[in-house]
C-alpha positions as CSV (number, residue, x, y, z in Angstrom):
1,X,-29.5,-14.1,37.4
2,X,-28.2,-16.8,40.2
3,X,-24.4,-19.1,39.6
4,X,-24.9,-22.7,40.5
5,X,-21.3,-24.9,40.8
6,X,-20.6,-22.4,37.6
7,X,-23.1,-22.5,35.8
8,X,-25.3,-19.5,34.9
9,X,-29.6,-19.6,35.8
10,X,-31.1,-16.6,34.3
11,X,-35.0,-15.8,35.9
12,X,-36.1,-18.5,34.4
13,X,-34.1,-21.4,36.6
14,X,-32.9,-23.2,33.1
15,X,-29.3,-22.9,32.6
16,X,-27.4,-21.1,30.2
17,X,-25.4,-23.5,27.6
18,X,-22.0,-23.4,28.9
19,X,-20.7,-20.7,25.8
20,X,-16.3,-21.3,26.7
21,X,-16.8,-24.5,24.3
22,X,-16.4,-22.1,21.3
23,X,-13.7,-19.6,22.9
24,X,-10.0,-20.4,22.3
25,X,-6.7,-19.0,23.5
26,X,-3.8,-18.6,21.5
27,X,-0.6,-16.4,22.2
28,X,-2.3,-13.4,20.5
29,X,-6.0,-12.9,21.7
30,X,-9.1,-15.9,21.7
31,X,-10.5,-16.7,19.5
32,X,-14.9,-17.3,18.9
33,X,-16.5,-20.2,16.7
34,X,-19.0,-18.3,15.1
35,X,-22.0,-19.0,13.4
36,X,-23.4,-16.6,10.6
37,X,-26.3,-15.7,9.3
38,X,-26.1,-13.6,6.9
39,X,-28.8,-11.6,5.0
40,X,-30.6,-11.7,8.6
41,X,-33.0,-9.2,9.5
42,X,-31.6,-7.9,12.5
43,X,-28.0,-7.7,13.0
44,X,-27.3,-9.7,16.6
45,X,-23.9,-11.3,18.7
46,X,-24.3,-13.4,20.6
47,X,-27.2,-15.2,18.9
48,X,-27.7,-18.6,20.4
49,X,-25.4,-21.6,21.3
50,X,-24.7,-24.6,18.6
51,X,-24.0,-26.7,21.8
52,X,-23.6,-29.5,18.4
53,X,-21.2,-27.8,16.7
54,X,-19.9,-25.5,20.0
55,X,-20.3,-22.4,17.7
56,X,-21.7,-18.6,18.8
57,X,-24.6,-17.5,16.9
58,X,-23.2,-14.2,14.6
59,X,-26.7,-13.0,12.4
60,X,-25.4,-9.7,10.4
61,X,-27.9,-8.0,7.6
62,X,-24.9,-7.5,5.3
63,X,-25.5,-10.1,1.9
64,X,-22.9,-12.7,1.8
65,X,-21.4,-10.8,-1.5
66,X,-18.2,-9.7,-1.7
67,X,-16.9,-9.6,1.9
68,X,-19.4,-7.1,3.0
69,X,-20.9,-9.8,6.0
70,X,-17.7,-10.7,6.9
71,X,-16.7,-6.3,7.5
72,X,-21.1,-6.1,9.2
73,X,-18.9,-9.2,11.1
74,X,-15.3,-8.2,12.0
75,X,-17.9,-4.7,13.3
76,X,-21.1,-6.5,15.6
77,X,-18.6,-8.7,17.5
78,X,-15.8,-5.3,17.7
79,X,-19.1,-3.0,18.7
80,X,-20.1,-5.7,21.4
81,X,-17.8,-6.0,22.9
82,X,-16.1,-2.2,23.7
83,X,-12.7,-3.1,22.0
84,X,-11.9,-1.8,18.1
85,X,-12.1,-3.2,14.9
86,X,-8.3,-3.5,14.2
87,X,-8.2,-5.8,16.8
88,X,-11.0,-8.4,15.7
89,X,-10.4,-9.9,12.5
90,X,-11.5,-13.4,10.8
91,X,-8.9,-16.3,11.1
92,X,-10.4,-19.1,8.9
93,X,-13.9,-19.6,7.2
94,X,-14.0,-16.1,5.1
95,X,-16.9,-18.3,2.5
96,X,-18.2,-20.6,4.9
97,X,-20.5,-19.8,7.7
98,X,-18.7,-21.3,10.4
99,X,-15.8,-18.2,11.3
100,X,-13.4,-18.7,14.0
101,X,-12.4,-14.6,15.1
102,X,-9.7,-13.3,16.3
103,X,-10.4,-11.0,19.4
104,X,-6.3,-9.5,19.4
105,X,-5.3,-9.0,22.6
106,X,-8.4,-10.4,25.3
107,X,-8.4,-13.2,27.8
108,X,-10.8,-16.6,27.3
109,X,-12.2,-15.7,30.8
110,X,-12.0,-11.8,30.0
111,X,-14.1,-12.4,26.6
112,X,-16.3,-15.4,28.3
113,X,-17.5,-12.5,30.8
114,X,-18.1,-10.4,28.6
115,X,-19.9,-12.9,26.4
116,X,-22.4,-13.6,29.5
117,X,-23.4,-10.3,30.3
118,X,-24.2,-9.8,27.3
119,X,-26.7,-12.6,27.1
120,X,-28.3,-11.9,30.2
121,X,-28.9,-8.5,28.9
């Protein structure tokens, strides 16, 4: 992967989307705007980027019943970012597919670097 004027280019040469628009830093950490697919065939985060909604995709196998998908999102995000699950919480959208998830104690730049590294694999 090479970098050109701040944009990342995978081996194929096409630019990766600028996912920074889906991240918001606040006093407690960074909020990620997610678009969650519950009941998916496999867990995946990040699972693409919706540039119109400015959301990062997240797929979980858990159904959207009794908070199971929300718990799965917290677990998956914490595992992928290598942070304790207690530092990840859903700030809004608990009953929606679009969620705002707070990662406490993580700066936007650090989170963006992690997400770009995860996406490049």
